[in-house]
N, C-alpha and C positions, 0 to 999 in steps of 0.2 A: 731596626727600628726605635726612635724613642719619646720618650714623651717626659716632659719636665713642668711642673707646676710652679707658680708662683704667687704669693697672696700680695693684695693690696696693702699701700700705704695710708691711706685715709680713704671714705665714703661718706658719704651723709645723703639725706631728702631733703626737696626743697617745697613746700606747700603754698599752694597759692591761697588757702583760705588762713594761714599765718603767715602772712607774708614777712614779719621781723624774725620767726623761731626757728633757731640752728638744732640740728638735730644728729651732729657728728658721731657721737657715742650709744646711738639707738641700735637695738638689737635686730630691726627691719630698716629695710631700703624700699622704696615702692614706686612704681610709676602707675598711678590710679585716676583714675575719673569716676566721682561721687556727687552725689547730691546731699547735702547734710539733712533735710527736712525743711520745714515751714518757716523755721526762723533765718536760715540761711539757702532760698531757694534756688538759685542760680548755680548751675554745675562748678565744682572745684575740682582742681586737679594737682598731682604730684609728681616729681622727676626725681632722680636720683643721679649723683655724681659719684663716679668711682677713678682712682690714679692709681698707678703702678710703677716703680721706680725703674726712671731710666738707666740709673747706671745695671742695675740688675737685671734688666731686658736686652742691653747692647752685649751685658756679659756671655749671656745666652747666645745671643746671636754670632759673637767673634768667636769665642772657645769652643762652642759646643756643635752649634749647626755648621757655619761655615759657607761652604758655596753649596749644601744639600738643597735639595727639597723640602720647604719647609712650610708650617701653617700657624695659626695661634687662635686661640677660641676664649673670648669671655663666657667664663661660667657664672650665673647665678642659680642657686638654689631656693626653691619656691616654697615658701611658708605658709602662704594662703594665696587661692585664687579664687574668685567668686564673679559671677556673672557672666562666664563665658558662653555665652549662649550663640554667638554669631563669630565669623572669624575676626581677630585683632591681632594688629601690628606691633609690637615693638622695633622703635629704631635705636640706634645706638650712632653718637657722632663723635668725632672730638670736639672737647670742649674751648672755645676759642680765648677764654679770659681764664686766669688763676684763679684760685680759690682756696679759700680755708678751712679745715675739718670742722674746727669749735668741740665744744664739750657740754653739749646739750642732748636733749632726749625730748622725745613724743609729749608734747603740752606741760612738758615742765612748767610747776607754778611756784615763783613766778616764770614765764618762758626763757629761757637762755638765748642769748643774743651774741655771743662771742664767736661765732661763726658763720660760713656761709648758710645763705635764705633764700628765698625766693625775691627776695629784692637786694638782698648785700653779697656781692662775691666772697668778701673778708670777715666784715663784722657788722654790727651795725651802726651805721654813720660812717663808715669807710668807703670802700669802691662799689659805688651801684653797680648792679649788670646794666649793661648797656639794651637801651629800647630804643634807640632811633640812630641814624645816621651810621650804621654798621660799617665796620670794615669789607672793603671789598671778600667774596666768597663767605662772609658771614653773617648769619641771623639770628633770630630770637623770637619771643614772643611780643609783641607789640600793639596789639589789637585788645584781644579778650580781656586778659590780667598780666598787662606788661610786666618784665621780669621772667623768672625761670632759667637762668642760664641763658647764654650763648654757645652759638656752634659752628662750625666749616660746614659747608654744603658741599663740597667736592667728596670727601669720604663718608663713606657710610655703609653701615652696615643693619640688616633686618629681619627678623624671624616672626613668622605668622603662625600665630596660635589661633587651633580649634579644638570644638569640643572633643573628650578622648584623648588629645595630644597630649603627650609629655610638656608638663608643664614646668619644665625649668628652663632659663636661658642660656644656650648654648649656641651661641653665633660665631662665624669666621671673622676676625677685625684684624687680618693681616694687612690690609691696606693702610688701616692707622698706624699700627704698630710699625710698619716699614718707614711709613713717614716721619715718624718719630727719631727713628732711627739715624736717616738718612738726615735728619734736621731741616728736614723741608716744610714743618710747621712744631712748634715747641709741646712738650708733652704735660698738656694743661689737664691730663686724663679724658674719661670717658663722659658722654651726657649720655643718661637714656631716660629714656619717654615712649609713650606710646604715639602712634603715627598721629599726623594733625587730623586726620578725617575721623580719630575715636577719641579726642582728647577734647574737654568743654561742652559734650553731647548732652542736652536736656530732654534728657528722657531714660529715668532709672533701670528699661528694660533691655537696655544696651549698652548700659555704663558696666565697665569689668575694671577689677582691682587687681594687680600684680603685687604680692609683697614678697620679697625676697630676704632669707639671711644675710646679713653685714658680717662685716669683717668682726663686729664687737659680740657677735652670737655664741651662745653658750653652748651651742651643738659642736655636730660635724661637719658642719653645713657652709663654712663660709664661703666666700666669692673668688674666685680663682682667673687666671690668667694662663692657660696653657699653652706650651710651645710642643709641636708635634713636626719632626722631623724625619727623612729615610735615611735612616744608616745599614740598610741591608746589605749585607756582603753577602757575594755567592761565589766561593770557594771555585775555582777552575785549574787547581794544580791536583798533581798526581797524590792519590790516597788509597788508601785500603778499601774506604767507609764506601759503601753503595747506598744507593735511593733502595727503601723497601718496596717490594712486589707484590703486597697483599695488604687487603682491610685489616687482616687480624691480627695487628700489631699491639704490644704492649709498652706504653711509654711512659720513663719514669723521671722525674725532675731531678737534675744534679744541679753541685755547687751551691747546695740551698742550706745554711747553715741554722735557719728558722728563725734567728733573732738578728732586725737592722738597727741600727743607729737610725734617726731619720734624715741624717745627710749621706749617708749610705749610698753608692752605685755599685750594683751587682750584675755578674754577666752567669745567666744560668744559663746549663747545659740541659738539654730536653735528648735523652737518651732512647733510643728507637731499638725493639727488635722484633721477629714476627713473635706469636704469642704459639704458634706450632710448628717450629723449626722443623725442617727436614731433616730425614735422617743422611747423616754422611758420616766417612770416616776421617775424622782426623782426631789431633792429639790435643788441642786447647778447647775446652768448652765452649759450643756453639753459643752458650746462653750470653757469654761474654762478648759477641761480637756486636757492635754497633752499626747502627744503619741513617740517612738521611730521611729524616722526615719528606714527604712530597712537597716540590715547589710551594703550592700553595697551602702553607702553613702559617697558623695566626696565632699569638696569644693575648689573653683578656686578664682582668681584675678586678674580684669581687671582693667586697666587704662583706666578710661572715658573720658579724652580727644584723647587720640591717638586710643582708643577701643582696643590695644594690651593684650593681656593675659601675664601678669606679673609672677604667680603662677599658671600651671597648673594642672587638676586634675592628681593624681597620685596614685598608690597602690602599697604599703602602707602610701605615705609620707605626703597624704591628706587625709586621710580616718578620716570621724567623731569617736569621744569617746563618752561614755555614759556614765552616775553614775546613782544615783539616782531618779535625778529630769529629765532626758531627754537627746539629744544630745547634742555636744556641740563642738567646736576646738579652740585651742590655736594660735593667731598669735601673730608674734614679729613684729614691725613697723620700726625696723630699716632697710636699705636697701633700702626702699622706699622711693622715691623721694619726698621731703617738700614740701609743698604747692601746692600739687596734689590730684584731687579727685577720689577714686578708689571705683568698684562696687565688691562686693560677688557674688558668683554663685554657687549655692548649686546644685549638680549631685545626683540622687538616682534611683538603679535599682531595679522595681518592677514586676515583675514575668517575667522578660525577655524585659521589657519597661524601655527604658531610659527616667528619667522627668526631668528637667530644671527648677530652679525657681531661678528668680532674681528680687523679688518685692521691687523694694525701698531697696536695702541691701547697703546702700551706705556708706563711710566714708571719711573724709579728714585727712591728715598728714599736720600737721605745725611744725615751726622751733621751737624748743627750749628745 
């Protein structure tokens, strides 16, 4: 299995309350409905745009994925989510117009107008967002507050948020990435917004604020586009290695030098033997014999400082492979925040029991 993460080239939020304001380098991107109070009694909305490099996406598909099964997920990490007392949906569409990031921040004094805003796609006075006579398959806001981007309705993704759910955005966008890859539509990035029924609601009791970290954040949570593909190999040739036949096993992570540069690719060995091997008469040490883990064996990755799961167990995307020597998996270090420590966890299912192994499987990613 393989997971490969890339970061945006640009992102920005558009605010109906401030139709000329650019926020291209703000630390936050948001999709929100809110009422500001008696001086602005009407509900206001924000949406955000986010774009990834076409060449980078195409290179991953062409040189790494090939013809394998794959998926792509847009991931945005929540900074603040408030008002989520009723189910609320966030929709993701491909933008049907190009836009420019700009250099503004929220409520700059004076406001910055050199990039995308609710009214303008490029900069104030340049190219406005289409608000009428849309091209076929494209739409936008034309009734409440015209502007706020335009998007293609034939491609979409959505995530339903409910109270007590994980509040990070993590949604499959393969249909859009595939359309960009095939040049069916131009890559103008994603537009992320609350669903139509959740926007411009004139009731503070059901207005929800979704604020996520942007590419300009000073935290370890910038947005990402995560590619996942099935690179599992099941060795079928002749080998002296056999599958372990006891749940009492010792699992050791091999080929782990402990430090990797952010562009590294590493093949981790997952060595396994019975914790209590049977007594046999032989010349070699039985503790040197290696075994395959059961077929249903997976890996995940956790940030040691925050204890957060960075890559979760997934079938088939984090399934272990096998070769003549034993079990293994490949990990791409790009997209992992440098100067941080990580822990690998191994999960295997043996006769219906789930076994987790995490004995000193640590490494650090460094700048380089």
